[in-house]
VOVEX-328158 format. One record per residue: x, y, z of N, C-alpha, C in turn. Coordinates in steps of 0.1 Angstrom, whole numbers, plus 5000, padded with zeros to 4 digits. Layout:
// residues N
XYZXYZXYZ;...
END
This chain:
// residues 525
504750524703504550384699503050364703;502350294693501250214694500750084700;500750034710500749934717499449864715;498549924710497249864704497249764692;496149654692496549594680495149614670;495649664661494749714648494949624635;494049684625494549554612495649584608;496649644610498049674603498949634615;498449484619499249474633499749294627;499949274617500349134615500949004625;502049124631502749054639502149024653;501549094658500749074669501249154678;501749264678502749334691501749344699;500549374699499649374711499949294723;500549174717500749084725502049094737;502749194729503749204741503549274753;504149224761504249264777504549444776;504449464788504849574794506449604793;506849434802508149444804509149424791;508449374779509149324769508949494763;508249604762508249714753509349814767;509749774775510349854785511849824782;511949664778513449624774513849664761;512649684751513049734740513549864738;512749994748513050094749514650114758;514150084765516150074774517150034768;516749934755517749894745518349994737;517050034729517350124722517850264725;517250324739518050434742519150434747;519450294751521050274753521950244739;521850214732522150194720522750344712;521250434714521250584710522150674714;522250674730523050734740524550674739;524850544736526350484733526850574722;525950574707525950624700526850774698;525750834703526051014708526951004717;527050954725528250954733529750934729;529750844720531050824712531150924703;530050954697530251094690530751214695;530251234705530851314709531951314719;532551244724533851214725534751194712;534451164702535251164692535351354690;534451414688534651564688535351634697;535251594709535951644722537551624718;537551484718539051414711539851504704;538851534692539451604680539851774685;539151804693539051954697540251974702;540051864711541551844724542751854715;542851764707544151704699544751864690;543651944687544152034677544252194682;543852144697544152264704545552244710;545852144713547352124715548352124709;548252064696548752124683548952244680;547952324685548352494683549152534693;548752484703549152564717550352504725;550852404719551852364722552752284711;552552314703553752294689553752384682;552952444675552752544664553152654666;552352714680553052894680554052874688;554652754700555952774706557152764692;557052654682557752654674558252794665;556852844661556953024656557753094664;557653074678558253154688559453154689;559753014689561352964692562153014677;561353014664562053024653562553164657;561853264659561853404661563053434671;563153314678563853364692565453324686;565653224676566653144670566753294661;566353374656566653454644567153574655;566353624667567053704674568853684679;568653554685570053514687571053484675;570953514665571753474653572053654653;571053734650570953854650572353904659;571953904673572753944682574253874676;574653744679576053704675576053794661;575353804650576153894642576454074643;575954084652576254214657577454234664;577354134673578554114683579854114671;579554014663581054004654581354114646;580254174641580854284636581154434641;580554434655580954544661582454514668;582954364672584454344675585454384660;584654334651585654354640585854484634;584954574639585154734636586154794646;585954744657586754814669587454714676;587854624676588854524682588454534696;587354604707587254544715586354424720;586854324732586654264735585154304743;584854384745583354374751582154394744;582354394728581554424719581354224716;581954154719581253994721580453954727;579854044737579053984749577753954743;577154024730575954014724575953874715;577653824708577853694706577753644713;578053624725578053504735576653484740;576453534745574853574745573953484735;574253504721573553494708574053374708;575053284711575553164711574553084722;574353124736573653024746572052994740;571553144738570153144733570053054720;570553054710570752984699570852814703;571552774713571252664716570252634720;569752714730568052674733567452674726;567252744718566352734708566252654693;567752584693567352474683567252354690;567552334702567052234711565452224710;564852374716563352364717562552304702;562952344693563052364678562852224678;564152114676564251994676562751894682;562551964693561151884698560151914691;559852024690558852104684558052084667;559452034662559351994646559451884648;559451774658559751624650558451594647;558651534637557251444630556751504616;556851654617556951724605558151724595;558151674584559151674576559451824570;558451864565558552034560559552124570;559452114585559652174594560952134597;560851994597562551944600563351974587;562951994575564052014565564352184568;563452234569563552414574564952424580;564752354595565252344605566952314600;566952204592567952174589568752254578;568152334570568552434558569252554569;568552574580568752694589570252634596;570152514600571552504610572352504596;572252404586573352394574573852584574;572852664573573652834571574452864579;573452854592574352894603575552854604;575852724603577052674604578152704596;577852764585578152794571579252914577;577853004578578453154583579553164596;578953064606579753064615581253024613;581352924605582352864604583652934596;582952994587583653124579583753274579;582953294593583153444594582853444612;582053404621581753434630582953384638;583053264638584053184646585453224646;585753294630587053354629587353474638;586453534633586553684639586653694655;585553604664585653614675586953504682;587353444674588753414680589953484676;589853594670591053654666591253744679;592753804675593153904689592554054683;592654154694592054264688592754324677;593754324676594254404665594454304651;594154164652593854094640592354084639;591554124645590254094643589554234633;590354324633589854424624590254384611;591654334608591754264594591254164589;590754074600589953944596588753954588;587854094602586654134594586754194584;587754274581587854334566588054224555;588854154555589054064548588053994546;586953944555585853844553584553924553;584654054550583154154549582254094541;582754094529581854034512581053904521;581953784521581853654525580753674540;580453754546579953754558578753814557;578553914545577353954544576353874535;577253784528576453704516576053584527;576753544534576553404538575553444555;575253554560574153584569573253624559;573153674550572053684541571453564538;571953464537571453324535570853244548;571553284556570953264571569353314572;569053434568568353534571567053494559;567553434550566453374541566053244544;567053134549566353024554565753044569;565853134579564853184593563753244588;563553304573562353344568561353244562;562153174555561453004548560952934559;561652904573561252834581560252924588;560153034590558953114598557653124591;558153134578556653154566556052994569;556852914569556152754568555152734583;556052754593555952754607554552864609;554552944601553253094604551852974595;552152974582551452864573550852764583;551652674588550952584597550152604607;550752694615549952784627548652814621;548652874610547252904603546452814604;546752664595545952584591545852474607;546552474614546452414624544752524633;545452634633544052714638542952714632;542852724618541552664610541152534610;541752444614541452294616540652314631;541352354644540952394654539352474654;539052594646538052644645537152574639;537352464630536552344620535952284632;536952194643536652134650535852184657;536152304666535452324676533952334669;533452384656532352424651531652304651;532552194644531852044645531252014656;532052034666531852004683530752064690;530552194682529252244690527752204683;528252134667527452084661526951944669;527751864671527751744674526551754688;527051854698527051874711525451924710;524351974698523652064698522451944693;523151874683522351734677522351654687;523051624698523051514704521951594716;522251724720520951754727519551734723;519451784711518151744703517651614705;518651534699517951394701517851294716;518551394724518251314739516951404743;516551514737514951564742513951474729;513951484722513551404710513051234720;513951194724514051044731513551064741;513751164752512751194761510951224760;510851294747509451304745508951184741;509851104733509450934729509050884739;510350874749509550774763508450824768;508150944771507351044779505850954772;505851014756504950964750504550804749;505750714748505450564747504950524763;505550604772504850544786503350574789;502750734783501850744785500950684775;501150634762500250564752499850414758;501150354759501350204762501250184778;501550264789501250194803500350304809;500750434812499850554823498750554818;498450554801497150594795496150434799;496550364797495750234799495650194813;496150224821496250204835495050314841;495450424837494750564837492850504837;492850474824491450444818491050314827;491850214831491550064840491250134852;491950194858491650284874490250374872;490050434861489050534860487750404860;487550314852486750264849486450154861;487550124867487550064884486650114893;487150254893486450364903484850374903;484750394889483350394884482650264888;483050144885482450014892482150024908;483450084914483450054930482050144934;482050284925481350364931479450344926;479550214922478250134918477750164904;478850174895478150214883478550084874;477949974879478349824873478149784859;477449904851476949874839478349904830;479550004838480350044831481349944828;481849924814482649794811484149824816;484849754814486349774814486949784805;487649904798488349874787489749774787;489849734776490849644775492249714764;493349794766493949844760495449874764;496449874758497649854758498349754760;499749724766500349604766499549484770;499949344763499249224769498949244782;499749254794499849234809498549324812;498349454809497549564813496549484804;496449444791494949404787494549284794;495149204798495049074806494149104824;495249254831494449254838492949324841;492949394827491549494827491049374821;491049274813489749144814489849124829;490449064834490249004851489649084857;489849214856488749304865487649294857;487349304845486049314835485449184838;486349054841485248924844484848934856;485549004867485049034879484049144880;483649204871482749304871481449214867;481849174859480549044852480248964866;480948904873480348794883479948904894;480849014893479949084906478449104902;478149164887476949164883476049064886;476748944882475648844883475348814896;476148814907476148804918474848884923;475049034920474449154927472849114921;472549034908471249024902470648914910;471548794914471148694923470848734936;471648864942471648924953470049014952;470049064942468749124940467549034940;467548924934466248814935466348794949;467148764954467248704968466748774978;466948954978466449034982465149044984;464449054968462849064970462248954974;463148774975462148694977462348724995;463248765001463648795013462348885018;462149005011460749045016459549035015;459848935002458648885004458148775009;459448695015459348605030458948695040;459948805044459548915054458048955055;457448965046455849045045455248915049;455548805045454648725048454948635060;456148695065456248665078455648765093;455448855085454548955091453348955091;452748895079451848865079451148755090;451948665087451848515099451748565111;453048655115453148705132451448775132;450948845124449848945127448748805130;448848685121447648575123447848535135;449348505141449848435150448948525166;449248655160448748735174447348725175;446348725161445048715167444948595169;445448505166445348365171445148365189;446748425192446948435206445948505215;445348615205444148665214442948585213;442848495204441548425204441548325211;442948245216443248155225443048175239;443548345241443548385252442248405258;441348465248439948495252438648445248;438448375235437848295229437348165234;439048105234438847925237439147975251;439248035260439248005275437748035280;436948125272435448095279434747925276;434747865270434447725264434947655276;436547675280436847605289436347615297;436047765305435447765318433947735315;433347705308431947685310431847515311;432647455306433047315307433547275319;434147355327434847345340433447365351;432947495343431747535358430647405356;430447365343429047285345429447175345;430147105345431146985350431146985363;431647095372431647075389430047125393;429347185386427547205385426847045387;427146995375426546865377427346765386;428646795388428646705400428046705414;428046845416427546935430425846865429;425246875418424046855417423546725418;423946645412423646505409424746405412;425646465427426746365430426146265435;424946275445424146175453423946055441;423146095427422746005421423745945410;425046005407425945895401427045805410;427145705402428245645412429745695413;430645585415432145665419433045645407;432745575396433345585387432845735378;431445775381431045865373431946015380;432045995390432546085397433746105393;434946005393436145995384436246055370;435246015362435146125349434946265346;434146275360433846425364434946515367;435946415375436946495381437846505366;438146415358438846415346438546515339;437246535337436646675327437446775332;437146805344437546895354438846945351;439646885354441046845354441846915340;441246825332441746855316441346985310;440147065316439847195313440647305322;440747275332441647355343443147395334;443547245333445147205327445247275310;444147275303444347335292444047465289;443347555301443347685305444747725305;445447665314446747705321447647695308;447647595299448447595290448447655280;446947745273446747835266447547975274;447347985289447848095289449548085294;450047985294451247975291451847985279;451047955269451647985252451348095245;450148185254449948305254451448445261;451748365268452448425274454348395265;454248275262455848265257455248345245;454248355237454348435225454648575226;454348555236454948775239455848775240;457048685248458148705246459148785237;459748885236460248935226459349055217;457749005217456849105207456449185216;456349175225455949285233457149325245;457949445241459149465251459049595254;459349645265459149815277460649775282;462049825269463249805278463449955283;464149915302464450015308465049955318;466150035324466950015334465849905345;466549805350465849735356466649665371;465849715379466749655394466549525396;467349445392467249305395467149265411;467549345417467749345431466049325434;465149445430463949455435463149345428;463749325415462749225409462749075414;464349075419464048905428462948925436;463249025447462449025459460849015451;460449095446459149105443459048975440;459548855431459148735427459148635442;460148655450460248545463459048615471;458348745469457048785479455948695473;456048705460454848655452454648515451;456048395454456048255458456048265474;455448335479455748305494454848215499;453848155496453048065496453447945496;454447885486455047805482456547825490;457047915491458347945499458147855513;456947915518456447885534456147745534;455047655526454947555526456247445522;457047475517458247405512459347405522;459347525532460447545538461647585530;461547635520462747705511463247775518;464647805517465847915517466247975507;465848105504466548155496467648285497;468548225492469748335494470748425480;470648515478471448595469472448705469;473348715462474148835461473448945461;473949085461473649225455473549195440;472449235436472349205420472149315413;472949355404473249525399471649485387;471749625381470949645374471249685360;470149655351470649585338469249665330;469449675316468249675305467749595303;466149605304465349495297464049555305;463349425299461849455302461849375315;461049465324460949405338460149315343;458949275333458149175338458449045333;458949075320459848935313461048885323;461848995329462648955338462148865353;460948955353460548905367460048745362;459448745351458948595349460048515346;461348545341462348475342462848405358;462848525367463148465380462248395386;460848435382459848325387459748185381;460048145369459848015363461447965369;462547995373463647945381463647905394;463248005404462747965417461647885417;460647875408459047805409460047695406;460747625395461747515394461947425404;462847535410464147495423463047465430;461747515436461047485445460147325441;460147345430458847215429459947095427;460847095422461847005420462846965433;462046995444463246965455463146815459;463846795466464146675468463546595480;463046505482461646465495462546475508;463546465511464246445522464546575526;464746665522465646785527464546875521;464447045527463947175524465047235512;464147285504465247335492465747435499;466947445488468047555497468647625483;468247735481468547795465469447925468;470347925460471347995465471748085451;471648235445471648295434472948415435;473548375425474948465426475448505413;476148615416476248635399478048735399;478548715393479648785388480048815372;480748935373480849015360481948955349;482148915339483048865325482648945318;483748985316484049085298483349195303;481949205294480649285287479649265293;479549155303478349075306478248995324;477149005330476748985337476548805336;477048735345476348595347475948545359;474548525356473848485370473848325370;474148295384474248155386472548105398;471948035391470847935405470747835406;471847795418472047675426470847625436;470747495432469647435439470247305443;469247285456469847115460468447015461;467747005445466946955445467346835437;466446755427466846625421467546635414;467846745407469046745397468446725381;469546735375468846715359470146615358;469746495350470646405343471546475331;472846435330473446515319472746525303;472546415303471746375289470346455286;470146525296468546575295468946755294;470446775295470446905296470247025289;470047015275469847025267468247035260;467746925263466346935263465646985271;466247025283465147095292464647225286;465347285275465247435272463947405263;463547295254462747305245461347285250;460547375246459147355249458247275246;457647195257456947105263457646985263;458947005261459746865269459746835280;459146745285459046735303459846595304;460446615319461446455320460746415335;459546465333458646375346457146355343;456346265346455146295345454046375349;453246405346452246525356451646515368;451846345368451346305382452346335391;453546335389454446355396454846505395;455346545388455346695392454346795381;453346855385452546925377453147035366;452747085358453647175348452847155335;453447285327453147265310454647215301;455647205309457147215299457147335292;456847435294457147575288457847665297;458147605311458647735322460347765313;461147665314462547675308462647705293;461947685286461447705271461647875273;460647935279460148055277461548155285;462448025299463448115300464748125293;464748025283465848055271465448175263;463948185259463748265247463848405254;463548445265463848545272465448595272;466048505281467148525277468048605268;467548515254468348535245467848655237;466648675240466248825235466548895245;467348925254467749005260469549005259;470048955249471348955246472048815254;471648755258472748635269472248475264;472848405272472348265269472248225283;471948055283471248005291471647865289;472447835302472947685299472747605313;472647485314472647375325474047355329;474747375341475947385345475847195350;477247155349477747035359477947085372;477446995382477047005396478146915397;478546965415479246845420478246805434;478046695432476746655443475346685436;474346675448472846705445472446805440;471446865434470846965431471346985415;471047115412470847185396471247315398;472147335389472847505386472347545372;471947645373471347725359472147855355;473147875345473548035344473048075333;473048195335472448285323473048405322;473448455311473948605312473148715307;473748805308472648985305473949075303;473849145293474849235288474949345301;476249385301476049505316475649655310;474749695321474349815319475349945316;474749995303476050115300476150225311;477450295314477650395324476850505321;476550595328476050715326477050815317;478250805319479150865311478850845296;478750695293478750585279477250635275;476150665286474750655279474450815276;475350905284475051055276476251035263;477151005264477750995251476950975239;476550845243475650775232474850885229;474050935237472851015235473251145225;474551175232475051305226475451285208;475851165206476351155191475251135183;474051035188472751065183472151215182;
END
């Protein structure tokens, strides 16, 4: 069955769904199989009926007709022997024959019932037998030994004539029963041949039906689905130019159209993605060039810009020393402003250079934070001694990272804790650490002036200051550099709420992989 729509498809059978085709096929197959089953049942019934007729009626009727004849012959033999000898023992065949006759007649009455010819033949036999028995057999058998001979001699002629008539009746009956059996046998043979042909035809029709079903399924369902699947797999392997064919029933065609629509949308999305990737590559190239320019600018800022600042500061100080006694107090103040501005500009340039290097210059290796913190405390020993600060810390772990950047992280956090101390008490700084999932969480807690809740996010923005330079010196880059360093190492940094005075800053760093994990990773690589 061709489920495709062509120029000779005026009724639009291509709009038939798979369910409709399957329903039609099942209904057709059911009607055909029902008809074939009915025909086969009829042929089996006919064969069974004819077999029963031959086996249960025709053959037994002929057999019992022969038995009836034998019983009558025995009767005639016994009567004739008794009539010739007068001895009573010769009547034994006659007596037995009477019994066999009754049995045979009773059976024949049942077997020939419904057949007019057989019933007429049986009635004729009964009539002739009754005449012979009434006129010859019973009178002789009933006579005494002495009278039996005379009676048999007197009726010898009538006995022969009457028994010949019985023989003729039996012969006609047997001929008719034999002919009926032959006809029934022929009918049975014909029915068996018809049955064989019917079942052969049923087998052929079922085979053709199965072939038609397989062909229809392959043409209308499995074939279109296979083509659809092959096209979908090719598209899945990246051959996006491959169009998805829409063949088969309506629902399969609709599925193919949906897949084709999805392919077209995918091609459009890929085209837009390719354009976006091209634009992204261009932007990455521009960013790379911009980074190179920024790096060049940082180099210039760290070298070329600092030299003029040093000259300004040096010559301004030289001017103050040489002509200090000739200048008034206002001039000395102006010179001090110029020197301070040059120095702050130099510090700001150095801090900016250091901020730009975070993440750009990176030497990752295992870093023992215990040693890094101790080195930082030693570097801040002057500030620690002047402020009377007390620094405590837990035993710190080893992490993967850049030792220099992590050292600057400790330096910025500790120096801020010392710088923003309360005026009425010496600084007390506590560094603690705990493990959380796959991260280390470090907390730097101090007893300084603290940070107001509304400024907890702003302190990590570059150049954001909460106090004037006169109150607390600095460039406003320290915590921004801490945030950039922590995030570059895969962690986060926050200002935690505290109970009481002081500030608590927490940051996280990834756990250092174990030696076994590192070896495993190295072997996989």
